[in-house]
C-alpha positions in Angstrom: -0.2 0.2 0.0 2.8 2.6 0.8 4.5 1.9 -2.9 1.1 3.1 -4.3 1.1 5.6 -2.1 3.9 7.3 -2.2 4.7 6.5 -6.6 3.4 9.2 -7.2 4.9 11.7 -5.2 7.9 10.5 -5.7 7.3 10.3 -9.8 6.3 13.7 -9.1 10.0 14.9 -7.4 12.0 13.2 -9.5 10.5 15.4 -12.6 11.4 18.6 -10.6 13.0 18.2 -7.3 13.4 21.5 -6.3 9.4 22.3 -7.1 8.3 19.4 -5.3 10.7 19.7 -2.0 8.3 19.7 0.1 7.1 15.9 -1.3 10.2 15.0 -0.6 10.3 16.5 3.3 7.8 13.8 3.3 9.0 10.8 1.6 12.3 11.5 4.1 9.2 11.2 7.3 8.6 8.1 5.7 11.8 6.6 5.5 12.7 7.6 9.8 9.0 6.5 11.0 9.7 2.8 8.9 12.5 2.1 11.0 10.8 3.4 14.2 8.3 0.9 13.9 10.5 -1.3 13.2 12.4 -0.8 16.5 9.1 -0.8 18.4 7.9 -4.2 16.4 10.9 -5.3 17.3 11.1 -4.3 21.5 7.6 -5.7 21.8 8.9 -9.1 20.2 6.2 -8.6 17.0 9.2 -9.0 14.6 12.5 -10.8 14.6 15.2 -8.4 14.5 16.1 -10.5 11.0 13.6 -7.9 9.4 15.5 -5.4 10.1 17.6 -6.5 6.4 15.5 -4.8 4.4 16.1 -1.5 6.1 19.7 -1.0 5.6 18.8 0.0 1.9 15.5 0.4 2.2 15.5 2.9 4.1 19.2 4.1 6.3 20.5 4.3 2.8 18.2 7.3 2.5 18.9 8.8 5.1 22.0 10.8 4.5 20.7 11.9 0.7 17.5 13.2 2.1 18.4 15.3 4.6 20.6 17.5 2.7 18.5 18.0 -0.4 15.5 19.5 2.0 18.2 20.9 4.4 19.9 22.9 1.2 16.0 23.4 0.4 15.4 25.0 4.0 18.3 27.3 3.6 17.6 28.7 -0.2 14.0 28.9 1.5 15.5 31.1 3.6 15.1 28.6 6.4 13.0 26.0 7.9 9.9 28.0 9.2 9.6 30.0 5.6 10.1 26.0 4.1 8.3 24.6 7.4 5.3 27.0 6.2 5.4 25.9 2.7 7.8 28.9 1.0 
């Protein structure tokens, strides 16, 4: 389901990442919440630790690129406050 939901956003962002940088931010949130959900599920015994291996390539590997891009987008828009307010 998540792939279906995120696919249009990633496609739009790939066409013009600067104009759609807020979609990249939403993608980053997804890439951060996935590992948080996994840690919770593993901690409570709902998932075995081995399931976390997929997070390395599916989520964690992308964090530096997403964070660098969003940081630059925020700087170019005049700062975090302006960026987060939609500027």
